C-alpha positions as CSV (number, residue, x, y, z in Angstrom):
1,M,50.1,-223.2,-51.0
2,L,51.9,-220.3,-52.6
3,I,48.4,-219.6,-54.6
4,K,47.4,-219.0,-50.8
5,V,49.8,-216.6,-49.9
6,Y,49.5,-214.6,-53.3
7,V,45.4,-214.9,-52.5
8,G,46.5,-212.9,-50.1
9,V,49.4,-210.6,-50.4
10,F,46.4,-209.1,-53.3
11,L,43.7,-208.8,-50.7
12,F,46.3,-207.2,-47.9
13,Y,47.3,-205.0,-50.4
14,M,43.6,-203.9,-51.7
15,L,42.4,-204.0,-48.2
16,A,45.2,-202.2,-46.1
17,P,44.4,-198.6,-47.6
18,L,40.6,-198.3,-46.8
19,I,41.7,-199.2,-43.2
20,V,44.1,-196.6,-42.9
21,M,41.7,-194.1,-44.3
22,G,39.1,-196.0,-42.1
23,G,41.6,-195.3,-39.2
24,A,42.4,-191.6,-40.4
25,A,38.9,-190.6,-40.4
26,L,38.6,-191.4,-36.8
27,N,41.6,-190.3,-35.7
28,D,41.4,-187.2,-33.5
29,S,44.3,-185.6,-34.8
30,R,44.1,-181.9,-36.3
31,F,45.0,-183.9,-40.3
32,P,43.7,-187.0,-41.2
33,S,46.9,-189.6,-40.6
34,V,46.4,-192.7,-38.1
35,F,49.6,-192.0,-36.2
36,P,49.9,-190.4,-33.6
37,W,46.7,-192.0,-32.4
38,V,44.7,-189.1,-31.0
39,G,41.8,-189.7,-30.1
40,F,38.7,-191.7,-31.5
41,T,35.6,-188.8,-33.3
42,S,33.2,-188.1,-36.2
43,R,33.9,-185.3,-35.9
44,W,35.6,-185.8,-40.1
45,F,32.4,-187.1,-40.8
46,V,30.9,-184.2,-39.9
47,D,32.4,-181.6,-41.0
48,L,32.3,-183.3,-44.8
49,W,28.0,-183.2,-44.0
50,N,28.6,-179.4,-43.7
51,D,31.3,-178.6,-46.0
52,D,28.8,-176.7,-49.3
53,R,31.0,-177.8,-52.3
54,M,31.4,-181.3,-50.7
55,L,27.8,-181.2,-51.1
56,H,27.7,-179.8,-55.1
57,A,30.4,-182.7,-56.2
58,A,28.0,-184.7,-54.8
59,R,26.1,-183.1,-56.4
60,N,27.3,-182.7,-59.6
61,T,28.1,-186.4,-59.9
62,V,25.4,-188.0,-59.6
63,L,25.2,-185.3,-62.4
64,I,26.6,-186.3,-64.7
65,A,26.3,-189.8,-64.1
66,L,23.0,-189.8,-65.1
67,A,23.9,-187.4,-68.7
68,V,26.4,-190.2,-69.0
69,V,24.1,-193.6,-68.6
70,A,21.2,-191.6,-70.9
71,V,23.3,-191.3,-73.3
72,S,26.2,-194.3,-73.6
73,I,22.9,-196.3,-73.6
74,P,21.1,-194.8,-76.9
75,I,25.0,-194.5,-78.9
76,G,26.6,-197.9,-77.7
77,T,23.6,-199.8,-79.0
78,A,22.8,-198.0,-81.5
79,A,26.4,-199.0,-82.3
80,A,26.3,-202.3,-82.2
81,I,23.8,-202.7,-84.4
82,L,24.7,-201.8,-86.9
83,I,28.3,-203.3,-86.5
84,N,26.0,-205.8,-86.4
85,G,24.7,-205.7,-89.7
86,L,28.2,-205.0,-90.7
87,Q,30.3,-207.1,-93.3
88,G,34.1,-206.9,-93.5
89,R,36.4,-203.4,-93.1
90,S,33.4,-201.1,-93.1
91,R,33.4,-203.5,-89.8
92,S,37.2,-203.7,-89.0
93,F,37.0,-200.2,-88.9
94,L,33.7,-198.8,-86.8
95,Y,34.7,-201.5,-84.5
96,G,38.1,-199.8,-84.0
97,V,37.2,-196.4,-83.3
98,M,34.6,-197.1,-80.3
99,V,36.6,-199.5,-79.2
100,A,39.6,-196.8,-78.9
101,P,38.5,-194.9,-75.8
102,I,38.9,-198.0,-73.8
103,L,42.7,-197.8,-74.7
104,T,43.1,-194.6,-73.7
105,P,44.0,-193.2,-70.3
106,G,40.6,-191.7,-69.1
107,A,43.0,-188.5,-69.0
108,V,44.0,-188.7,-72.1
109,I,40.7,-188.8,-73.0
110,G,40.1,-185.0,-70.6
111,I,42.6,-183.6,-72.0
112,S,41.9,-184.2,-75.4
113,T,38.1,-183.0,-74.9
114,L,39.0,-180.0,-73.7
115,L,41.2,-179.3,-76.0
116,F,39.7,-179.8,-79.1
117,W,35.7,-178.4,-78.0
118,N,38.1,-175.6,-76.8
119,R,39.8,-174.7,-80.9
120,F,35.9,-173.8,-81.1
121,D,35.2,-170.8,-77.8
122,V,33.0,-173.7,-75.0
123,P,33.9,-173.0,-72.7
124,A,34.6,-175.8,-69.6
125,G,31.7,-177.2,-67.6
126,L,30.0,-179.9,-66.7
127,H,28.7,-180.7,-70.5
128,L,32.5,-180.9,-71.6
129,S,32.6,-183.6,-69.1
130,T,30.0,-185.7,-70.2
131,L,30.6,-185.8,-73.4
132,G,34.6,-187.0,-73.2
133,Q,33.1,-189.7,-70.4
134,C,30.5,-190.4,-73.1
135,S,32.4,-191.2,-75.6
136,F,34.7,-193.7,-72.9
137,I,31.1,-195.6,-71.5
138,S,29.5,-195.8,-74.6
139,A,32.0,-198.2,-75.5
140,Y,31.9,-200.2,-73.1
141,V,27.5,-200.0,-74.2
142,M,28.9,-201.6,-77.5
143,L,30.8,-203.9,-76.6
144,L,28.0,-205.9,-73.8
145,V,24.9,-205.3,-76.6
146,L,27.3,-206.4,-79.2
147,A,28.2,-210.0,-77.3
148,R,23.8,-209.8,-77.3
149,L,23.5,-210.2,-80.8
150,Q,26.2,-211.9,-81.3
151,D,25.2,-214.7,-79.6
152,I,20.7,-214.5,-80.7
Protein backbone atom coordinates (compact mmCIF):
# COMPACT_ATOMS: atom_id res chain seq x y z
CA MET A 1 0.00 0.00 0.00
CA LEU A 2 2.79 2.41 0.91
CA ILE A 3 4.58 1.78 -2.38
CA LYS A 4 1.43 2.69 -4.34
CA VAL A 5 1.12 5.97 -2.45
CA TYR A 6 4.81 6.68 -3.06
CA VAL A 7 4.50 5.95 -6.80
CA GLY A 8 1.39 8.13 -7.00
CA VAL A 9 3.07 11.06 -5.26
CA PHE A 10 6.18 10.60 -7.38
CA LEU A 11 4.23 10.59 -10.64
CA PHE A 12 2.24 13.64 -9.56
CA TYR A 13 5.49 15.42 -8.64
CA MET A 14 7.00 14.62 -12.04
CA LEU A 15 3.93 15.25 -14.21
CA ALA A 16 2.28 18.24 -12.51
CA PRO A 17 4.75 20.81 -13.92
CA LEU A 18 4.25 19.39 -17.42
CA ILE A 19 0.49 19.63 -17.10
CA VAL A 20 0.69 23.21 -15.80
CA MET A 21 3.03 24.25 -18.64
CA GLY A 22 0.82 22.53 -21.19
CA GLY A 23 -2.18 24.44 -19.87
CA ALA A 24 -0.26 27.72 -19.85
CA ALA A 25 0.80 27.15 -23.46
CA LEU A 26 -2.82 26.80 -24.55
CA ASN A 27 -4.27 29.70 -22.50
CA ASP A 28 -5.08 32.93 -24.38
CA SER A 29 -3.94 35.33 -21.67
CA ARG A 30 -1.46 38.20 -21.92
CA PHE A 31 1.21 36.20 -20.13
CA PRO A 32 1.53 32.39 -20.12
CA SER A 33 -0.48 31.28 -17.10
CA VAL A 34 -3.07 28.66 -16.23
CA PHE A 35 -5.31 30.83 -14.02
CA PRO A 36 -7.44 32.67 -14.92
CA TRP A 37 -8.39 30.70 -18.02
CA VAL A 38 -9.17 33.19 -20.79
CA GLY A 39 -9.63 30.82 -23.70
CA PHE A 40 -7.97 28.29 -25.97
CA THR A 41 -5.22 29.43 -28.36
CA SER A 42 -2.15 28.18 -30.19
CA ARG A 43 -0.71 31.69 -30.43
CA TRP A 44 2.24 30.88 -28.18
CA PHE A 45 3.43 28.14 -30.54
CA VAL A 46 3.21 30.48 -33.55
CA ASP A 47 5.11 33.17 -31.63
CA LEU A 48 7.77 30.62 -30.70
CA TRP A 49 8.18 29.50 -34.31
CA ASN A 50 8.45 33.10 -35.53
CA ASP A 51 11.01 34.15 -32.90
CA ASP A 52 14.41 34.28 -34.58
CA ARG A 53 16.24 34.28 -31.24
CA MET A 54 14.67 30.96 -30.26
CA LEU A 55 15.50 29.39 -33.63
CA HIS A 56 19.07 30.68 -33.33
CA ALA A 57 19.30 29.22 -29.80
CA ALA A 58 17.97 25.87 -31.03
CA ARG A 59 20.55 25.85 -33.84
CA ASN A 60 23.34 26.63 -31.37
CA THR A 61 22.13 23.85 -29.08
CA VAL A 62 22.26 21.30 -31.89
CA LEU A 63 25.73 22.48 -32.96
CA ILE A 64 27.07 22.25 -29.42
CA ALA A 65 25.52 18.81 -28.95
CA LEU A 66 27.12 17.48 -32.13
CA ALA A 67 30.50 18.96 -31.21
CA VAL A 68 30.33 17.53 -27.68
CA VAL A 69 29.57 14.07 -29.05
CA ALA A 70 32.37 14.31 -31.62
CA VAL A 71 34.93 15.30 -28.98
CA SER A 72 33.73 13.35 -25.92
CA ILE A 73 33.51 9.90 -27.48
CA PRO A 74 37.20 9.70 -28.52
CA ILE A 75 38.40 11.25 -25.25
CA GLY A 76 36.24 8.98 -23.07
CA THR A 77 37.13 5.89 -25.08
CA ALA A 78 40.86 6.65 -24.94
CA ALA A 79 40.67 7.26 -21.20
CA ALA A 80 38.81 3.97 -20.67
CA ILE A 81 41.37 2.03 -22.69
CA LEU A 82 44.21 3.70 -20.77
CA ILE A 83 42.62 3.10 -17.36
CA ASN A 84 41.88 -0.51 -18.27
CA GLY A 85 45.56 -1.09 -19.03
CA LEU A 86 46.96 0.61 -15.93
CA GLN A 87 47.48 -0.87 -12.47
CA GLY A 88 47.95 0.55 -8.97
CA ARG A 89 47.95 4.20 -7.96
CA SER A 90 48.16 5.63 -11.46
CA ARG A 91 44.93 3.84 -12.36
CA SER A 92 43.15 5.18 -9.27
CA PHE A 93 44.45 8.69 -9.87
CA LEU A 94 43.41 8.82 -13.52
CA TYR A 95 40.03 7.29 -12.68
CA GLY A 96 39.48 9.95 -10.02
CA VAL A 97 40.46 12.76 -12.38
CA MET A 98 38.07 11.50 -15.05
CA VAL A 99 35.14 10.95 -12.66
CA ALA A 100 35.54 14.28 -10.81
CA PRO A 101 33.43 16.32 -13.29
CA ILE A 102 30.44 14.03 -12.67
CA LEU A 103 30.57 14.93 -8.98
CA THR A 104 30.81 18.67 -9.74
CA PRO A 105 27.65 20.69 -10.37
CA GLY A 106 27.26 21.88 -13.95
CA ALA A 107 27.16 25.54 -12.95
CA VAL A 108 30.53 25.17 -11.22
CA ILE A 109 32.02 23.56 -14.34
CA GLY A 110 30.65 26.36 -16.52
CA ILE A 111 31.91 29.16 -14.28
CA SER A 112 35.28 27.45 -13.84
CA THR A 113 35.67 27.05 -17.59
CA LEU A 114 34.92 30.73 -18.17
CA LEU A 115 37.29 31.87 -15.41
CA PHE A 116 40.11 29.59 -16.54
CA TRP A 117 40.01 30.61 -20.19
CA ASN A 118 39.49 34.26 -19.29
CA ARG A 119 43.02 34.26 -17.84
CA PHE A 120 44.30 33.46 -21.34
CA ASP A 121 42.13 36.17 -22.94
CA VAL A 122 39.91 33.61 -24.68
CA PRO A 123 36.48 35.20 -25.21
CA ALA A 124 33.34 33.39 -24.09
CA GLY A 125 31.36 31.62 -26.77
CA LEU A 126 30.07 28.33 -28.07
CA HIS A 127 33.57 26.82 -28.07
CA LEU A 128 33.91 27.24 -24.30
CA SER A 129 30.45 25.82 -23.75
CA THR A 130 31.49 22.82 -25.81
CA LEU A 131 34.72 22.38 -23.83
CA GLY A 132 32.94 22.58 -20.49
CA GLN A 133 30.34 20.03 -21.51
CA CYS A 134 32.99 17.72 -22.97
CA SER A 135 34.71 17.53 -19.59
CA PHE A 136 31.42 16.29 -18.15
CA ILE A 137 30.20 13.99 -20.93
CA SER A 138 33.57 12.34 -21.60
CA ALA A 139 33.48 11.02 -18.03
CA TYR A 140 30.21 9.20 -18.77
CA VAL A 141 31.66 7.80 -21.99
CA MET A 142 34.70 6.61 -20.07
CA LEU A 143 32.55 4.86 -17.46
CA LEU A 144 30.43 3.10 -20.09
CA VAL A 145 33.37 1.96 -22.20
CA LEU A 146 35.36 0.93 -19.12
CA ALA A 147 32.45 -1.24 -17.93
CA ARG A 148 32.37 -2.98 -21.32
CA LEU A 149 36.13 -3.45 -21.37
CA GLN A 150 36.06 -5.02 -17.91
CA ASP A 151 33.33 -7.41 -19.05
CA ILE A 152 35.60 -8.57 -21.84
